[in-house]
C-alpha atoms as one frame of an Amber mdcrd trajectory, in Angstrom:
protein
 -14.611  69.987  -1.675 -14.543  67.364   1.259 -12.806  68.224   4.947 -12.319
  65.943   6.928 -12.432  67.517  10.662 -11.445  65.501  12.590  -7.975  62.879
  14.003 -10.121  59.886  15.098  -8.838  56.621  12.454 -11.285  53.850  12.555
  -9.467  50.706  11.790 -11.109  47.183  10.854 -10.081  44.370  10.883 -11.729
  42.126   7.903 -10.101  39.174   8.985 -12.476  39.158  12.101 -15.234  39.374
  10.624 -14.434  36.683   8.143 -14.000  34.345  11.397 -16.969  35.527  13.328
 -19.040  34.512   9.933 -17.670  30.953  10.304 -18.114  30.419  13.745 -21.976
  31.441  13.425 -22.303  29.190  10.182 -20.955  26.390  11.819 -24.069  26.735
  14.811 -26.199  27.250  12.115 -27.565  24.566   9.427 -29.047  26.901   7.361
 -28.587  30.604   5.227 -26.955  32.669   6.607 -28.038  36.075   5.707 -24.991
  39.048   6.902 -26.666  41.988   8.138 -24.875  44.969   6.669 -27.611  48.177
   7.564 -26.330  51.569   8.776 -22.806  50.881   6.964 -22.017  47.338   8.482
 -22.864  48.887  11.842 -20.492  51.605  11.315 -17.840  49.340  10.050 -17.680
  49.920   6.362 -20.724  48.141   3.819 -18.754  47.558   1.220 -15.697  45.918
   1.845 -17.690  43.985   4.733 -20.032  42.838   2.575 -17.400  41.699  -0.118
 -14.885  40.158   2.554 -18.653  37.878   3.641 -19.404  37.437  -0.344 -15.873
  36.037  -0.611 -16.523  33.910   2.444 -19.693  31.774   0.847 -22.333  34.454
   1.724 -24.939  35.358  -0.594 -27.432  37.444   0.267 -27.531  40.257   2.464
 -29.645  42.401   4.786 -29.036  46.067   4.137 -31.219  49.264   5.578 -33.161
  51.441   3.136 -34.220  50.607  -0.212 -31.269  53.238  -1.385 -28.432  51.281
   0.843 -29.645  48.099  -0.739 -29.390  49.425  -4.092 -26.139  50.542  -3.277
 -24.969  47.074  -2.032 -26.507  45.577  -5.182 -23.866  47.113  -7.541 -21.349
  46.366  -5.526 -21.962  42.689  -5.126 -24.665  41.967  -8.530 -24.863  38.044
  -8.040 -26.227  38.682  -4.400 -29.447  38.487  -2.868 -29.755  42.105  -1.197
 -32.639  42.225   1.531 -34.239  45.971   2.639 -34.997  45.516   5.682 -36.615
  48.771   6.279 -38.525  48.064   3.012 -40.566  50.846   1.090 -41.493  53.835
   2.918 -42.358  56.823  -0.236 -42.280  57.237  -3.876 -38.671  57.611  -4.050
 -38.331  54.042  -2.799 -41.005  52.929  -5.210 -39.114  54.361  -8.237 -35.783
  52.283  -6.950 -37.454  49.018  -6.737 -38.765  49.156 -10.368 -35.105  49.589
 -11.841 -33.632  47.304  -9.463 -33.663  43.882  -7.888 -33.576  44.066  -4.657
 -35.899  42.290  -1.943 -37.867  44.527   0.470 -39.509  43.651   3.594 -43.443
  44.688   3.681 -45.032  44.720   6.678 -47.758  47.238   6.234 -50.633  48.036
   4.021 -48.933  51.115   2.700 -45.347  49.384   2.421 -48.265  46.678   0.289
 -49.617  49.557  -2.096 -45.636  51.009  -3.038 -44.375  47.479  -3.440 -47.214
  46.735  -5.675 -46.547  50.181  -7.701 -43.062  49.412  -8.200 -43.994  45.770
  -9.679 -46.330  46.753 -12.163 -43.526  49.272 -13.462 -41.320  45.994 -13.491
 -41.249  43.478 -16.736 -40.239  40.606 -13.662 -42.296  39.796 -11.071 -40.743
  41.765  -7.533 -39.770  39.613  -4.759 -40.536  40.460  -1.380 -40.182  39.210
   2.190 -42.990  38.927   4.453 -42.758  41.349   7.694 -44.839  39.769  10.601
 -45.007  40.921  14.335 -44.745  38.764  17.040 -43.997  40.438  20.055 -41.545
  43.018  18.954 -44.898  45.530  18.501 -43.149  47.615  16.289 -43.079  46.914
  12.357 -45.296  44.198  10.455 -48.376  42.412   9.787 -49.769  39.710  12.230
 -51.142  36.200  12.589 -54.200  37.372  12.411 -53.761  39.967   9.212 -52.550
  36.888   7.030 -56.228  35.631   5.180 -56.745  40.025   4.434 -52.966  39.302
   3.326 -53.266  36.148   0.839 -55.772  38.159  -0.636 -54.446  40.922  -1.534
 -51.218  38.841  -2.611 -53.564  37.311  -4.874 -54.604  40.464  -6.413 -51.203
  41.681  -6.945 -49.666  38.608  -9.024 -46.693  40.420 -10.005 -45.714  40.444
  -6.282 -43.657  36.923  -5.463 -43.128  36.242  -1.611 -40.170  34.500  -1.053
 -39.778  34.809   2.776 -40.909  35.733   5.649 -39.408  37.143   8.542 -40.087
  38.397  12.216 -37.624  40.279  14.843 -36.725  38.249  18.340 -37.081  41.184
  21.335 -35.385  39.671  24.225 -32.965  36.351  22.773 -30.426  37.775  24.410
 -32.285  38.451  27.671 -32.115  34.432  30.061 -34.575  35.848  32.164 -37.178
  36.522  29.157 -36.903  33.525  27.209 -40.463  32.614  27.643 -41.064  35.768
  25.833 -38.741  34.276  23.334 -40.455  31.209  22.683 -43.930  32.448  22.364
 -42.635  34.315  19.556 -41.322  31.379  17.789 -44.584  29.969  18.767 -46.253
  32.661  16.712 -43.512  32.787  13.860 -44.400  29.384  13.503 -48.108  29.535
  12.881 -47.643  32.516  10.619 -45.544  30.018   8.629 -48.080  27.287   8.633
 -51.131  29.786   7.549 -48.610  30.835   4.485 -47.340  27.725   3.895 -50.910
  25.811   3.554 -51.746  29.039   1.560 -49.478  27.424  -1.437 -46.640  30.048
  -0.583 -43.216  28.447  -1.050 -41.547  31.098   1.529 -37.759  30.714   3.541
 -38.507  31.469   7.049 -36.265  33.859   9.002 -36.362  35.069  12.743 -33.098
  34.173  14.375 -31.221  37.045  14.863 -27.462  36.846  16.410 -28.254  35.679
  19.777 -31.060  33.589  18.244 -28.699  32.114  16.377 -26.414  31.383  18.949
 -28.992  30.170  21.851 -32.120  29.260  20.282 -31.772  26.084  17.760 -35.236
  25.831  17.708 -35.883  29.102  15.935 -33.329  28.856  13.380 -35.660  27.827
  10.034 -34.648  27.880   6.632 -32.462  31.314   7.280 -30.900  33.206  10.395
 -29.726  36.764   9.975 -27.185  37.913  12.413 -26.112  41.754  12.702 -23.868
  42.604  16.222 -22.016  38.787  16.511 -20.905  39.628  13.256 -18.497  42.652
  14.232 -17.248  40.777  17.282 -19.921  41.531  20.418 -21.137  38.894  22.919
 -24.742  38.796  22.989 -24.781  37.056  26.060 -22.139  39.085  27.868 -22.258
  39.197  31.357 -25.305  36.931  31.469 -24.791  32.830  32.382 -25.208  31.974
  28.869 -21.681  34.545  28.383 -19.597  31.024  26.965 -22.027  31.071  24.230
 -20.127  34.221  22.282 -17.072  34.210  24.004 -14.987  33.492  21.271 -16.709
  36.254  18.769 -13.757  38.663  17.866 -14.354  42.441  17.906 -13.117  43.659
  14.564 -13.237  47.339  14.928  -9.860  49.323  16.884 -10.563  53.109  17.071
  -7.651  55.545  17.757  -7.109  59.266  18.616  -3.422  60.973  18.751  -2.360
  62.342  21.360  -1.575  66.381  20.768   0.074  67.774  24.139   1.324  66.337
  27.329   1.409  68.359  30.597   1.972  68.235  34.432  -1.473  68.352  36.655
  -0.459  69.508  39.432  -2.174  68.081  43.587  -4.987  70.382  43.492  -5.435
  71.708  39.986  -8.678  71.079  38.670  -8.963  70.168  34.947 -11.343  70.432
  32.196 -15.398  72.122  31.707 -17.163  72.653  35.138 -13.553  71.495  37.497
 -15.221  68.308  37.600 -11.991  66.464  38.474  -9.605  68.036  40.939  -6.009
  66.636  41.138  -5.675  64.093  44.108  -1.628  63.679  44.203   0.689  65.222
  41.236  -0.046  64.185  38.049   1.035  63.764  33.986  -2.312  63.793  31.800
  -2.130  63.417  28.170  -4.833  65.505  25.766  -6.002  63.273  23.421  -7.982
  64.578  19.849 -11.234  62.722  20.424 -14.524  64.307  21.649 -18.452  64.380
  21.443 -18.448  65.390  18.142 -16.286  63.211  16.938 -19.107  60.278  18.177
 -16.758  59.880  21.388 -19.623  60.637  23.928 -19.232  63.069  26.814 -21.555
  60.511  28.844 -17.865  59.215  29.513 -16.720  62.082  31.624 -14.463  60.795
  34.612 -15.294  57.315  33.929 -14.045  55.736  30.656 -10.985  54.541  29.857
  -8.346  54.496  26.545  -5.573  52.256  25.998  -1.956  54.444  25.546   1.061
  52.455  25.152  -0.981  49.160  26.156  -2.194  50.452  29.032  -5.315  51.401
  30.645  -5.217  55.536  31.127  -9.159  57.186  32.567 -10.455  60.049  30.896
 -10.047  62.698  33.266 -12.586  65.749  33.485 -15.355  66.373  30.990 -15.180
  64.980  27.472 -15.351  68.404  25.160 -16.084  68.768  21.656 -13.263  67.264
  20.080 -10.535  66.796  23.150 -10.466  64.404  25.992  -8.119  64.016  29.073
  -5.930  60.893  29.752  -4.195  60.084  32.877  -1.158  58.604  32.271   1.060
  59.302  35.185   1.915  55.792  35.643   2.759  55.286  31.531   6.173  56.094
  30.497   7.219  57.673  26.592   3.585  59.444  26.440   4.660  62.053  23.435
   2.551  64.239  21.205   1.778  62.116  18.063   1.012  58.779  20.022  -2.073
  56.684  19.747  -4.718  56.419  22.002  -6.979  53.184  21.627 -10.563  54.490
  22.094 -11.624  51.361  21.199  -9.914  48.033  20.514  -5.965  48.127  20.528
  -3.124  45.675  20.840  -2.342  43.035  24.146  -4.607  41.853  26.684  -5.881
  45.497  27.922  -7.575  45.885  24.725 -10.857  47.836  25.381 -14.164  45.498
  24.086 -16.883  47.176  22.709 -18.988  46.043  25.389 -16.983  47.729  28.175
 -16.768  50.912  26.338 -20.836  50.631  26.098 -20.990  49.992  29.769 -18.713
  53.585  30.285 -21.074  55.424  27.853 -24.282  54.215  29.085 -25.112  52.646
  25.882 -25.008  49.288  23.891 -22.152  48.319  21.794 -24.488  48.833  18.563
 -24.617  52.796  19.063 -20.847  52.894  20.112 -20.071  51.131  16.550 -22.796
  53.486  15.119 -21.317  56.765  16.055 -17.602  56.263  16.404 -17.448  54.202
  12.579 -18.413  57.586  11.180 -15.253  58.489  11.362 -12.816  57.864   8.475
 -11.853  54.475   8.157  -9.166  51.608   6.771  -9.920  47.882   6.151  -7.127
  45.271   6.819  -6.806  41.883   7.689
């Protein structure tokens, strides 16, 4: 039996994601590979991918092998890339049966991919993953000779793409690091191609696509920009992403409205004391729903088109909003925790700032709640 244990509602506007894809495509010149890992950053992998497929996307980047295989069932005519690649025997079994393209960035992953390829009739396409300055996952330029020898010994592994990941593409103060990563990746591509590999280069993420045209190569894989977040928010390059439209709205109902006399404290720890007679609304959202306790006494929600401050500590499934200056608030009214209508809509960059995190985490946590999709 499936139980819905909260009242949070996430609405995803697929039309906004499609518009963001068209905007990014206009700046590309190569293939756009939408990143839909982690359930499309909490937006719903299947509906998001279907909407982008309708816009013309034919390659998608999911996370785990299992997630990639699920997407392959939804879009059987698309190429699905697994960014994480195989990590265990279960993944090798899935690769043996399905045609997804795994990232392979270590000897261990090469072994798992080779095991899967050996159980297939057709070769297994793979993406070679390289570390050019992230110091996280991937082969290095020094590994290329041994990697080429291994590929010769495993003819059923067919490299079709080489990829790396930019660490600082959204931070103008670190663009020299971006340039060095680009040079390392180009050296890797040159070495692979001199060896006869016909591969697609893929380096640019959202910020790389918007600001680093020299690093576009044959494909780019935007993630956060697809969902309407400006990678250059509050930087001198903010205009580059200003046209992106956020796609996620998150709502919680007001369950009680009450008066708070001057001098009265509210919520756990008595961390807020009313400095005047106030009216407050209690909304059914808290940290059990992915709405962070870190928003206590500093976040805002949108009620009846107006901003309402969070008062006191966010509880497990409740938070308290100041609606003293907002008329007509009653139980059943929906408070927008993210998004909402009108000029006061709460942007993901704002919510992340109050939260002390980044929009990626905001989307992933709030996106765990029940969702609907529309235009």
